[in-house]
N, C-alpha and C positions, 0 to 999 in steps of 0.2 A: 643358711642364714636367711635367705628370702622366704623359705617356708615358715621359719619362726616369726618373721615380721608379719607375714600374711595371717598366720594363726593369731597373733597378738591383736592385729587390727580387727579380725572377725570377732574375737572375744570381747574387745572393747565395744564394738558396735552392738553386740548382743546384750551387753550389760548396761548400755547407756540409758535405755528407757527406764529400766528398773532403778538405776541410780537417780535419774531425774525425778521419778515419782517419790523415792525415799527422801530426797532433799526437799521436795515440795511439802511433804507431810511433816518433815522435821521443822520447817520454818512457818508452818501454818498457824495463824493467818498473818500474812505480811502485807495485806492491803485491806480496805474496808469490806465488810461482809453485809450483804443485803438480806433482811428478813422481810419477805413479802407477806402482806396481810390482805386477804381478799375482802375486807370490809372497810367502811369509812372510818375516819378518825373519830375518837370519842366513845366508841362502843366498847363492849366488854372484851372482844377479841383484840382490839387495838390497844387497850389499856394493858392487857396481859402481855401482848407482843412487846410493848415498850419496857415492861418490867424485865422481860427476858433479855432484850437488846442491851439495856443499861447494865445489867449484871454481867453479861458476857463481855461487854466493852471494858468493864472494870477488871475482870479476872483474866482475860486473854490478851490484854494489852493492845488491842486493835479495835477500831470503831465498828460496831454493829448498828446498822441503820434500818429503821422500819420504813417500808415503802408501801403505802396503801394503794391497792388496785381493786376497788369495789366493783361489784356487778354480778348478776346471776348467781346469788348465794355463794360467792367465792369460786365458782367453777371457771370463770374467765381467767382469773389469776392462776389457779391451779394448772390449767391447760398451758399457760405461758411458761410456768416454772418447769413443767415436764419436758419442755423442749430446750431448756438451757443447759450449759455445760455442767457436768457433775464434778466440779472442782472445789466445792465447799464454800464458794463465795456467793452462792444464792441459796437461801433456805426459805422454807415456806411454813406458815402457821396453818396446819391442817385442822379441820373441824369435822364434826359429825355430818354437817350439811353438805360438804363437798367431797367427803370420802365414804362414809358408811351408809348414807341414805341417797347418795348422788345417783347411783345407777337405777334405783327404783324411781327417783324423781324425774330424771332426764332421759332414761332409756337409751336409745341409739343416738340421741343428740349429745351425749356426754363425750367430749373429744379426748378423753384420756382414761386409762385404767388405774384406779387407785392402788391396786395391788402390784402391778407390773412396772408402772412408769415412774415410781419413786423409790428412793432409799428411805426406809422408815427408821428414824433415829431414836425417838422415844415418845411415848405418851407422857404428858406432863401433869395435867390436871383434868378432873371431871367437873362439870358445871351442874350441880344438883338443881332440881326443881322442887317445889313444895305445893301440895294441894291446899289451897286456901279458899275460904268461903265468905260471903257477906254475913254479917252478924245475925241477920234474920233467919238463917238456916238453923233449925233446931237440933243441933248435934254438937258434941264436943270431942268425940273420938272418931277414928276411921270406921269402926264397926257400927257406931250409931249413925254415921253419915250413910253408910251402905244400906242399913235398914231403912232409913228415911228415903233414900233415892229409889229403893226397890218398891216402896209404897206409892211412888209417883213415876211410873215408867214413862220415859220420853217427855216428862213435864219440866224437868230441871234443865237449865241451859248452862253449858260450859263455854267459856271464852278461850281463844287461843291466839298466839302471835300471828297466825296465818295458816292457810291450808298446807299441810305437810310439814309444819314446823315441829320442833321437839315438844312444845307444849301440846300440840294436837296429838302427836304420837303417844305421849304420856297418858293423856285422857282416854284415848282409845284402848291402850293397854290396860288401863284401870277398869274400863267398862268390861273388857273381856275377862280379866282376872277376878273381878268381884261379882259379875253377873248383873250389873246395873245397866240401865239404858238412859243415857243423857243425850241431849241435842247439842250439836256443835254450832257455835257462832264464831266465824273466823273474822279476825281484825287484821289491819295492816300494821302490825307491830305490837309490842308489849304495852306501850303507853296508853293508847286508846282502849285496849282491852281492860287494863287495870282501872282506868277511869270509869268505865261502865260497871265494873264489878263493885267499886266503891259506892257508886250511885244506886246499886241494887237492880240494875237493868239485866244483869246476868247473875247466876247463883254462885258458881264456883269457877276456878281455873287452876291450871298448873303454871305458876309463875316462878321466875328465878328466885333463889333464896335472898340475894342481895336486894332485889326490888321489893319482895314481899315483907321482909323483916321490918322495914320502916313502918308499915301499916299494921302489922300484927303487934308490934310493941306499943303502938298508939291506941290499940283496941279497935281499929277501924276494920280489921279483917281477923278471922280466926283461922289458925293453921291446924291441919290434921296429920300430915305425914310427909316426909321428904322422900325423894325417889331414888336415892342411892342406898347401898347396903350399909353404909356407915352414917352415923349422925354427923351433922354439919356444925362446926364450932359456932358459927354466927347465929344458929337457931338450935342450940344444944338441947333445949327443953322439948323440942319437937321430935317425936319418934320417927323411925323410918316406916315406910309402908310395909316393908318385909317383916319387921318385928310387930306390926299391928295386925297381922293375920294374913297378909298377902305374901306368902313365902317366896323368896327369890326375886321379888319385884325390884327391877332396876331399869330405869330409863333416864338417861342424862346425855347432854351434849358433852363434848370433850375437846381438849386442845392439845395438840402434839406438834412436834417439829419433824419435817421431812426435807429431803433434798431430791434433785433429779436422780433417776436410776443410774447406778454405776459409781456412786461415791466410793472412793477407796476405803477399805475396811478400817484402816487406822484412823482416818478422819472421822468416820462414823463413830468409832469407839471414843475418840477424843471429845467429840461434841456430846455424846451420850453421857460421859462421865461429868462433863461440865454442867450439863442440865440436871444431873442427879444431885450435884453439889448445890445447884440453884435451889432445888426443892428442900434441901436440908439446912439452908442458911436461916438462922433464927429470925433475922429481920424480914427476909422474904416470906417466911412462914406466917408472920404476923400480918403482912400485907395480903397474902392469899386468903387467910382466915377472914380478914375484913371484907374481902370481895366475895365471900361465900363460896370459895372453891375448895375442892378436895384434892390433895396431892395423890398422884397415881403414877409415879415414875416407873416405867416398866422395862426399858432397854430395847434395843433393836429387834431381837427375835420375838420377844413377847408382844411388842407393838405390832409387828406384822401379823402374828396370830390373832391378835385382838381385832385388827381391821378386817381380816377374813371372816372371823366368826360373827362380829357385830354386823357386818354387811348382810350376812345370811339371816341373822336374827331379825334385823329391821325389815328386810324384804318379806320375810314370813309375816311379820306384824302388819305391814302395809297391805299386803294381799289379803290377809285374814280379815282385816277391818274394812276392806273395800275402799281404801283411801284413794281418791283421784286427785292428781296434782294439776294445778292451773297451767 
């Protein structure tokens, strides 16, 4: 009798952790979930994060709250999230800047490993850029612009959001792919860069589709090509650079959802499926189109592969172009 009781106790003890995890997963979420955004309120990342949080609050029956923790291109917030419990109640809005260019940007100063220290739930959208020019530039197509730029080596100036920004990387990738030589003028953000482009103080830049579309529709700027492999609904008349002769050209920032490493597989799957439904919701699709975003829901495994491959690709580009970070 005692042996049976002892065996029963041992069996119960062995099963208890598994049962506890199963119960936790079955009732998830049973309290508010934080979605950490490493950028200030009002920016594109913050707007997107709130779209995600509002949708998940509605569909999962629990509040998802955006918490802004700006600083150091998102890396401060990412480092904090990496150290938090992997219980599904802290999520992070990952971006290209703090994941796939972070190690090239920060080197040994980066306090986390984007591949090992997080559970990759899904890539959600890509943020396309578009090559735009001041109306004084005598070209109407990508190939005409390339020919014009080649006739003026190092004489054309391109603006960027800042040294090492996606707009900077896109321009350097364009230089390398097309064989042109343009001179970089770095600004502290997109607004001052666009202002100088509109004034004709710089010739071209790679701007976000959302920002540039206002000026191209008004005839204040001309657009040549977008940097994703698919056309963007907000500028559907503008071809991709890839279809304009630069085969395979793709440079874009991106937004995805991650959690601290060790998130239980069932919670990872649950969140991935919810986010997949988010991208397929007709009303959400309209809002994403209006923001100039392209859906790219990939799931956990594909997202992990993407981060690994994109990190290597961006590192090669940064080294090949000789980009030095501030």
